[in-house]
Gaussian input, Z-matrix of N, CA and C with variables (Angstrom, degrees):
# hf/3-21g

backbone

0 1
 N
 C     1     B1
 C     2     B2     1     A1
 N     3     B3     2     A2     1     D1
 C     4     B4     3     A3     2     D2
 C     5     B5     4     A4     3     D3
 N     6     B6     5     A5     4     D4
 C     7     B7     6     A6     5     D5
 C     8     B8     7     A7     6     D6
 N     9     B9     8     A8     7     D7
 C    10    B10     9     A9     8     D8
 C    11    B11    10    A10     9     D9
 N    12    B12    11    A11    10    D10
 C    13    B13    12    A12    11    D11
 C    14    B14    13    A13    12    D12
 N    15    B15    14    A14    13    D13
 C    16    B16    15    A15    14    D14
 C    17    B17    16    A16    15    D15
 N    18    B18    17    A17    16    D16
 C    19    B19    18    A18    17    D17
 C    20    B20    19    A19    18    D18
 N    21    B21    20    A20    19    D19
 C    22    B22    21    A21    20    D20
 C    23    B23    22    A22    21    D21
 N    24    B24    23    A23    22    D22
 C    25    B25    24    A24    23    D23
 C    26    B26    25    A25    24    D24
 N    27    B27    26    A26    25    D25
 C    28    B28    27    A27    26    D26
 C    29    B29    28    A28    27    D27
 N    30    B30    29    A29    28    D28
 C    31    B31    30    A30    29    D29
 C    32    B32    31    A31    30    D30
 N    33    B33    32    A32    31    D31
 C    34    B34    33    A33    32    D32
 C    35    B35    34    A34    33    D33
 N    36    B36    35    A35    34    D34
 C    37    B37    36    A36    35    D35
 C    38    B38    37    A37    36    D36
 N    39    B39    38    A38    37    D37
 C    40    B40    39    A39    38    D38
 C    41    B41    40    A40    39    D39
 N    42    B42    41    A41    40    D40
 C    43    B43    42    A42    41    D41
 C    44    B44    43    A43    42    D42
 N    45    B45    44    A44    43    D43
 C    46    B46    45    A45    44    D44
 C    47    B47    46    A46    45    D45
 N    48    B48    47    A47    46    D46
 C    49    B49    48    A48    47    D47
 C    50    B50    49    A49    48    D48
 N    51    B51    50    A50    49    D49
 C    52    B52    51    A51    50    D50
 C    53    B53    52    A52    51    D51
 N    54    B54    53    A53    52    D52
 C    55    B55    54    A54    53    D53
 C    56    B56    55    A55    54    D54
 N    57    B57    56    A56    55    D55
 C    58    B58    57    A57    56    D56
 C    59    B59    58    A58    57    D57
 N    60    B60    59    A59    58    D58
 C    61    B61    60    A60    59    D59
 C    62    B62    61    A61    60    D60
 N    63    B63    62    A62    61    D61
 C    64    B64    63    A63    62    D62
 C    65    B65    64    A64    63    D63
 N    66    B66    65    A65    64    D64
 C    67    B67    66    A66    65    D65
 C    68    B68    67    A67    66    D66
 N    69    B69    68    A68    67    D67
 C    70    B70    69    A69    68    D68
 C    71    B71    70    A70    69    D69
 N    72    B72    71    A71    70    D70
 C    73    B73    72    A72    71    D71
 C    74    B74    73    A73    72    D72
 N    75    B75    74    A74    73    D73
 C    76    B76    75    A75    74    D74
 C    77    B77    76    A76    75    D75
 N    78    B78    77    A77    76    D76
 C    79    B79    78    A78    77    D77
 C    80    B80    79    A79    78    D78
 N    81    B81    80    A80    79    D79
 C    82    B82    81    A81    80    D80
 C    83    B83    82    A82    81    D81
 N    84    B84    83    A83    82    D82
 C    85    B85    84    A84    83    D83
 C    86    B86    85    A85    84    D84
 N    87    B87    86    A86    85    D85
 C    88    B88    87    A87    86    D86
 C    89    B89    88    A88    87    D87
 N    90    B90    89    A89    88    D88
 C    91    B91    90    A90    89    D89
 C    92    B92    91    A91    90    D90
 N    93    B93    92    A92    91    D91
 C    94    B94    93    A93    92    D92
 C    95    B95    94    A94    93    D93
 N    96    B96    95    A95    94    D94
 C    97    B97    96    A96    95    D95
 C    98    B98    97    A97    96    D96
 N    99    B99    98    A98    97    D97
 C   100   B100    99    A99    98    D98
 C   101   B101   100   A100    99    D99
 N   102   B102   101   A101   100   D100
 C   103   B103   102   A102   101   D101
 C   104   B104   103   A103   102   D102
 N   105   B105   104   A104   103   D103
 C   106   B106   105   A105   104   D104
 C   107   B107   106   A106   105   D105
 N   108   B108   107   A107   106   D106
 C   109   B109   108   A108   107   D107
 C   110   B110   109   A109   108   D108
 N   111   B111   110   A110   109   D109
 C   112   B112   111   A111   110   D110
 C   113   B113   112   A112   111   D111
 N   114   B114   113   A113   112   D112
 C   115   B115   114   A114   113   D113
 C   116   B116   115   A115   114   D114
 N   117   B117   116   A116   115   D115
 C   118   B118   117   A117   116   D116
 C   119   B119   118   A118   117   D117
 N   120   B120   119   A119   118   D118
 C   121   B121   120   A120   119   D119
 C   122   B122   121   A121   120   D120
 N   123   B123   122   A122   121   D121
 C   124   B124   123   A123   122   D122
 C   125   B125   124   A124   123   D123
 N   126   B126   125   A125   124   D124
 C   127   B127   126   A126   125   D125
 C   128   B128   127   A127   126   D126
 N   129   B129   128   A128   127   D127
 C   130   B130   129   A129   128   D128
 C   131   B131   130   A130   129   D129
 N   132   B132   131   A131   130   D130
 C   133   B133   132   A132   131   D131
 C   134   B134   133   A133   132   D132
 N   135   B135   134   A134   133   D133
 C   136   B136   135   A135   134   D134
 C   137   B137   136   A136   135   D135
 N   138   B138   137   A137   136   D136
 C   139   B139   138   A138   137   D137
 C   140   B140   139   A139   138   D138
 N   141   B141   140   A140   139   D139
 C   142   B142   141   A141   140   D140
 C   143   B143   142   A142   141   D141
 N   144   B144   143   A143   142   D142
 C   145   B145   144   A144   143   D143
 C   146   B146   145   A145   144   D144
 N   147   B147   146   A146   145   D145
 C   148   B148   147   A147   146   D146
 C   149   B149   148   A148   147   D147
 N   150   B150   149   A149   148   D148
 C   151   B151   150   A150   149   D149
 C   152   B152   151   A151   150   D150
 N   153   B153   152   A152   151   D151
 C   154   B154   153   A153   152   D152
 C   155   B155   154   A154   153   D153
 N   156   B156   155   A155   154   D154
 C   157   B157   156   A156   155   D155
 C   158   B158   157   A157   156   D156
 N   159   B159   158   A158   157   D157
 C   160   B160   159   A159   158   D158
 C   161   B161   160   A160   159   D159
 N   162   B162   161   A161   160   D160
 C   163   B163   162   A162   161   D161
 C   164   B164   163   A163   162   D162
 N   165   B165   164   A164   163   D163
 C   166   B166   165   A165   164   D164
 C   167   B167   166   A166   165   D165
 N   168   B168   167   A167   166   D166
 C   169   B169   168   A168   167   D167
 C   170   B170   169   A169   168   D168
 N   171   B171   170   A170   169   D169
 C   172   B172   171   A171   170   D170
 C   173   B173   172   A172   171   D171
 N   174   B174   173   A173   172   D172
 C   175   B175   174   A174   173   D173
 C   176   B176   175   A175   174   D174
 N   177   B177   176   A176   175   D175
 C   178   B178   177   A177   176   D176
 C   179   B179   178   A178   177   D177
 N   180   B180   179   A179   178   D178
 C   181   B181   180   A180   179   D179
 C   182   B182   181   A181   180   D180
 N   183   B183   182   A182   181   D181
 C   184   B184   183   A183   182   D182
 C   185   B185   184   A184   183   D183
 N   186   B186   185   A185   184   D184
 C   187   B187   186   A186   185   D185
 C   188   B188   187   A187   186   D186
 N   189   B189   188   A188   187   D187
 C   190   B190   189   A189   188   D188
 C   191   B191   190   A190   189   D189
 N   192   B192   191   A191   190   D190
 C   193   B193   192   A192   191   D191
 C   194   B194   193   A193   192   D192
 N   195   B195   194   A194   193   D193
 C   196   B196   195   A195   194   D194
 C   197   B197   196   A196   195   D195
 N   198   B198   197   A197   196   D196
 C   199   B199   198   A198   197   D197
 C   200   B200   199   A199   198   D198
 N   201   B201   200   A200   199   D199
 C   202   B202   201   A201   200   D200
 C   203   B203   202   A202   201   D201
 N   204   B204   203   A203   202   D202
 C   205   B205   204   A204   203   D203
 C   206   B206   205   A205   204   D204
 N   207   B207   206   A206   205   D205
 C   208   B208   207   A207   206   D206
 C   209   B209   208   A208   207   D207
 N   210   B210   209   A209   208   D208
 C   211   B211   210   A210   209   D209
 C   212   B212   211   A211   210   D210
 N   213   B213   212   A212   211   D211
 C   214   B214   213   A213   212   D212
 C   215   B215   214   A214   213   D213
 N   216   B216   215   A215   214   D214
 C   217   B217   216   A216   215   D215
 C   218   B218   217   A217   216   D216
 N   219   B219   218   A218   217   D217
 C   220   B220   219   A219   218   D218
 C   221   B221   220   A220   219   D219

   B1=1.4344
   B2=1.5429
   B3=1.3100
   B4=1.4424
   B5=1.5171
   B6=1.3215
   B7=1.4673
   B8=1.5040
   B9=1.3139
   B10=1.4507
   B11=1.5368
   B12=1.3313
   B13=1.4552
   B14=1.5456
   B15=1.3114
   B16=1.4661
   B17=1.5279
   B18=1.2957
   B19=1.4470
   B20=1.5220
   B21=1.2815
   B22=1.4336
   B23=1.5043
   B24=1.3242
   B25=1.4670
   B26=1.5239
   B27=1.3019
   B28=1.4482
   B29=1.5250
   B30=1.3020
   B31=1.4725
   B32=1.5364
   B33=1.3291
   B34=1.4469
   B35=1.5107
   B36=1.3342
   B37=1.4627
   B38=1.5350
   B39=1.2955
   B40=1.5065
   B41=1.4990
   B42=1.3202
   B43=1.4595
   B44=1.5422
   B45=1.3257
   B46=1.4746
   B47=1.5315
   B48=1.3118
   B49=1.4769
   B50=1.5335
   B51=1.3252
   B52=1.4681
   B53=1.5375
   B54=1.3439
   B55=1.4416
   B56=1.5389
   B57=1.3416
   B58=1.4633
   B59=1.5439
   B60=1.3210
   B61=1.4675
   B62=1.5142
   B63=1.3368
   B64=1.4729
   B65=1.5301
   B66=1.3478
   B67=1.4435
   B68=1.5523
   B69=1.3361
   B70=1.4756
   B71=1.5304
   B72=1.3223
   B73=1.4642
   B74=1.5165
   B75=1.3279
   B76=1.4621
   B77=1.5102
   B78=1.3349
   B79=1.4739
   B80=1.5182
   B81=1.3475
   B82=1.4617
   B83=1.5455
   B84=1.3101
   B85=1.4672
   B86=1.5244
   B87=1.3260
   B88=1.4805
   B89=1.5366
   B90=1.3330
   B91=1.4694
   B92=1.5338
   B93=1.3333
   B94=1.4597
   B95=1.5373
   B96=1.3266
   B97=1.4389
   B98=1.5484
   B99=1.3239
   B100=1.4555
   B101=1.5181
   B102=1.3375
   B103=1.4696
   B104=1.5455
   B105=1.3298
   B106=1.4568
   B107=1.5279
   B108=1.3259
   B109=1.4800
   B110=1.5157
   B111=1.3327
   B112=1.4387
   B113=1.5308
   B114=1.3172
   B115=1.4533
   B116=1.5210
   B117=1.3334
   B118=1.4836
   B119=1.4996
   B120=1.3419
   B121=1.4399
   B122=1.5287
   B123=1.3361
   B124=1.4769
   B125=1.5408
   B126=1.3120
   B127=1.4667
   B128=1.5007
   B129=1.3317
   B130=1.4507
   B131=1.5064
   B132=1.3143
   B133=1.4672
   B134=1.5466
   B135=1.2954
   B136=1.4623
   B137=1.5552
   B138=1.3355
   B139=1.4693
   B140=1.5161
   B141=1.3009
   B142=1.4796
   B143=1.5197
   B144=1.3261
   B145=1.4708
   B146=1.5309
   B147=1.3308
   B148=1.4552
   B149=1.5439
   B150=1.3184
   B151=1.4577
   B152=1.5122
   B153=1.2847
   B154=1.4576
   B155=1.5263
   B156=1.2934
   B157=1.4570
   B158=1.5053
   B159=1.2896
   B160=1.4630
   B161=1.5328
   B162=1.3198
   B163=1.4451
   B164=1.5355
   B165=1.3061
   B166=1.4467
   B167=1.5363
   B168=1.3129
   B169=1.4680
   B170=1.5110
   B171=1.3065
   B172=1.4784
   B173=1.5229
   B174=1.3252
   B175=1.4557
   B176=1.4977
   B177=1.2974
   B178=1.4692
   B179=1.5116
   B180=1.3038
   B181=1.4549
   B182=1.5515
   B183=1.3108
   B184=1.4804
   B185=1.5320
   B186=1.3065
   B187=1.4671
   B188=1.5256
   B189=1.3307
   B190=1.4542
   B191=1.5434
   B192=1.3481
   B193=1.4681
   B194=1.5182
   B195=1.3355
   B196=1.4858
   B197=1.5360
   B198=1.3036
   B199=1.4603
   B200=1.5368
   B201=1.3158
   B202=1.4572
   B203=1.5242
   B204=1.3408
   B205=1.4827
   B206=1.5119
   B207=1.3326
   B208=1.4587
   B209=1.5332
   B210=1.3153
   B211=1.4574
   B212=1.5405
   B213=1.3142
   B214=1.4600
   B215=1.5092
   B216=1.3222
   B217=1.4733
   B218=1.5310
   B219=1.3338
   B220=1.4484
   B221=1.4824
   A1=111.04
   A2=117.21
   A3=121.07
   A4=111.83
   A5=118.94
   A6=121.09
   A7=113.28
   A8=119.06
   A9=120.51
   A10=110.12
   A11=117.25
   A12=119.02
   A13=111.25
   A14=115.63
   A15=120.46
   A16=112.19
   A17=116.89
   A18=120.17
   A19=110.05
   A20=117.40
   A21=121.54
   A22=110.40
   A23=117.17
   A24=120.82
   A25=109.87
   A26=115.54
   A27=119.90
   A28=109.11
   A29=114.98
   A30=120.46
   A31=110.43
   A32=116.67
   A33=120.92
   A34=113.76
   A35=116.05
   A36=120.30
   A37=111.19
   A38=115.23
   A39=119.38
   A40=109.13
   A41=118.83
   A42=123.75
   A43=109.98
   A44=115.41
   A45=120.16
   A46=110.44
   A47=116.66
   A48=119.87
   A49=109.99
   A50=116.74
   A51=119.97
   A52=111.13
   A53=115.84
   A54=119.86
   A55=111.81
   A56=116.36
   A57=120.28
   A58=109.53
   A59=117.60
   A60=120.88
   A61=112.79
   A62=113.75
   A63=118.74
   A64=110.69
   A65=116.41
   A66=122.04
   A67=110.09
   A68=115.30
   A69=118.96
   A70=110.56
   A71=116.86
   A72=120.00
   A73=110.52
   A74=117.82
   A75=121.88
   A76=110.97
   A77=116.18
   A78=121.79
   A79=110.90
   A80=116.27
   A81=120.87
   A82=108.80
   A83=117.76
   A84=122.07
   A85=110.14
   A86=118.10
   A87=121.71
   A88=110.59
   A89=116.08
   A90=118.99
   A91=111.88
   A92=116.62
   A93=121.03
   A94=109.49
   A95=117.55
   A96=121.83
   A97=111.18
   A98=116.77
   A99=121.50
   A100=110.85
   A101=117.39
   A102=122.68
   A103=109.20
   A104=116.12
   A105=120.93
   A106=110.88
   A107=116.16
   A108=119.75
   A109=111.71
   A110=117.10
   A111=119.84
   A112=111.27
   A113=116.60
   A114=118.69
   A115=111.53
   A116=116.50
   A117=120.01
   A118=109.24
   A119=117.46
   A120=122.27
   A121=110.97
   A122=117.39
   A123=118.64
   A124=110.00
   A125=118.87
   A126=121.27
   A127=110.09
   A128=118.03
   A129=120.33
   A130=110.86
   A131=118.08
   A132=121.68
   A133=109.28
   A134=117.50
   A135=121.74
   A136=108.98
   A137=117.11
   A138=120.30
   A139=110.36
   A140=117.22
   A141=119.81
   A142=111.86
   A143=116.31
   A144=119.39
   A145=111.57
   A146=116.17
   A147=120.37
   A148=112.07
   A149=116.22
   A150=119.72
   A151=114.08
   A152=117.19
   A153=121.10
   A154=108.44
   A155=114.57
   A156=119.02
   A157=109.62
   A158=117.82
   A159=121.14
   A160=111.56
   A161=118.03
   A162=120.73
   A163=112.24
   A164=117.50
   A165=119.99
   A166=111.00
   A167=115.16
   A168=119.47
   A169=106.49
   A170=115.95
   A171=121.96
   A172=107.59
   A173=115.24
   A174=120.35
   A175=110.68
   A176=116.78
   A177=122.84
   A178=108.53
   A179=115.09
   A180=120.37
   A181=109.95
   A182=117.58
   A183=120.92
   A184=111.01
   A185=118.44
   A186=121.60
   A187=112.48
   A188=117.80
   A189=120.62
   A190=111.03
   A191=114.22
   A192=118.78
   A193=107.37
   A194=115.93
   A195=120.09
   A196=110.68
   A197=117.28
   A198=121.36
   A199=110.52
   A200=117.30
   A201=120.51
   A202=111.06
   A203=117.42
   A204=118.76
   A205=110.75
   A206=117.59
   A207=121.49
   A208=109.93
   A209=117.76
   A210=121.25
   A211=111.86
   A212=116.15
   A213=118.49
   A214=113.00
   A215=118.16
   A216=121.14
   A217=111.84
   A218=118.53
   A219=120.62
   A220=112.70
   D1=34.41
   D2=-173.90
   D3=-67.35
   D4=-42.63
   D5=-172.68
   D6=-97.30
   D7=0.06
   D8=-174.22
   D9=-99.24
   D10=144.29
   D11=176.16
   D12=-71.94
   D13=155.16
   D14=-179.44
   D15=-70.49
   D16=-27.78
   D17=176.75
   D18=-134.61
   D19=164.60
   D20=178.72
   D21=-71.76
   D22=138.83
   D23=-177.53
   D24=-73.48
   D25=145.56
   D26=176.17
   D27=-78.23
   D28=165.99
   D29=-179.40
   D30=-61.03
   D31=-38.11
   D32=178.46
   D33=-63.80
   D34=-38.48
   D35=176.97
   D36=-67.56
   D37=-40.80
   D38=178.15
   D39=-63.00
   D40=-44.94
   D41=179.46
   D42=-60.84
   D43=-44.09
   D44=-179.92
   D45=-61.64
   D46=-45.56
   D47=180.00
   D48=-63.68
   D49=-39.78
   D50=177.39
   D51=-62.27
   D52=-45.65
   D53=179.17
   D54=-63.22
   D55=-38.86
   D56=179.01
   D57=-63.60
   D58=-44.40
   D59=177.88
   D60=-60.87
   D61=-41.58
   D62=179.21
   D63=-66.13
   D64=-40.33
   D65=-179.55
   D66=-63.52
   D67=-42.92
   D68=179.63
   D69=-63.82
   D70=-39.99
   D71=179.40
   D72=-64.27
   D73=-45.92
   D74=179.44
   D75=-60.72
   D76=-43.73
   D77=179.41
   D78=-61.60
   D79=-43.02
   D80=-179.91
   D81=-64.68
   D82=-41.87
   D83=-179.91
   D84=-64.44
   D85=-40.13
   D86=179.17
   D87=-65.06
   D88=-42.86
   D89=177.65
   D90=-62.17
   D91=-40.44
   D92=178.30
   D93=-63.56
   D94=-46.30
   D95=-179.74
   D96=-63.54
   D97=-40.80
   D98=178.16
   D99=-61.68
   D100=-40.71
   D101=178.53
   D102=-62.87
   D103=-43.76
   D104=179.87
   D105=-63.17
   D106=-42.25
   D107=-179.84
   D108=-66.92
   D109=-36.20
   D110=177.87
   D111=-64.56
   D112=-38.35
   D113=179.53
   D114=-65.96
   D115=-34.97
   D116=176.04
   D117=-68.42
   D118=-43.91
   D119=-177.31
   D120=-63.86
   D121=-41.42
   D122=-178.06
   D123=-70.19
   D124=-28.63
   D125=176.26
   D126=-65.41
   D127=-40.25
   D128=177.01
   D129=-67.61
   D130=-38.97
   D131=179.72
   D132=-66.05
   D133=-38.43
   D134=-179.47
   D135=-62.59
   D136=-43.34
   D137=179.33
   D138=-65.55
   D139=-37.76
   D140=179.62
   D141=-67.11
   D142=-35.58
   D143=177.83
   D144=-66.81
   D145=-30.17
   D146=-179.22
   D147=-82.93
   D148=1.44
   D149=178.96
   D150=96.22
   D151=-1.53
   D152=178.70
   D153=-95.82
   D154=152.21
   D155=174.97
   D156=-133.12
   D157=132.13
   D158=-178.14
   D159=-77.53
   D160=-16.78
   D161=-173.40
   D162=-103.79
   D163=-22.65
   D164=-177.97
   D165=-119.26
   D166=157.54
   D167=178.75
   D168=-133.95
   D169=133.26
   D170=178.40
   D171=-82.27
   D172=129.56
   D173=179.51
   D174=-78.31
   D175=143.41
   D176=172.85
   D177=-82.29
   D178=159.59
   D179=179.89
   D180=-60.81
   D181=-33.61
   D182=-179.34
   D183=-68.79
   D184=-24.45
   D185=-177.77
   D186=-77.22
   D187=-17.58
   D188=-175.26
   D189=-82.20
   D190=147.87
   D191=174.42
   D192=-83.10
   D193=171.34
   D194=179.96
   D195=-62.71
   D196=-39.69
   D197=-179.42
   D198=-64.33
   D199=-41.53
   D200=179.70
   D201=-69.21
   D202=-35.40
   D203=176.38
   D204=-65.46
   D205=-39.37
   D206=179.37
   D207=-64.62
   D208=-41.72
   D209=178.61
   D210=-63.16
   D211=-38.85
   D212=178.82
   D213=-70.43
   D214=-30.70
   D215=-178.67
   D216=-77.53
   D217=-17.36
   D218=-178.57
   D219=-74.24

């Protein structure tokens, strides 16, 4: 009788154990998701440190109109 309880568990105890298992699963899932998000975030930071930006693009001189070139030269 090593693994068996001495008495039958009440409904409240069973519900508590179920809730605890569910809570542990949700917590484990959140930690996994947080780790994945951090790896994405650090990749963006690494690109920014190298001078690249994932959100902006530098225009080439050929992409500018004559009016924009004149404004930049002023």
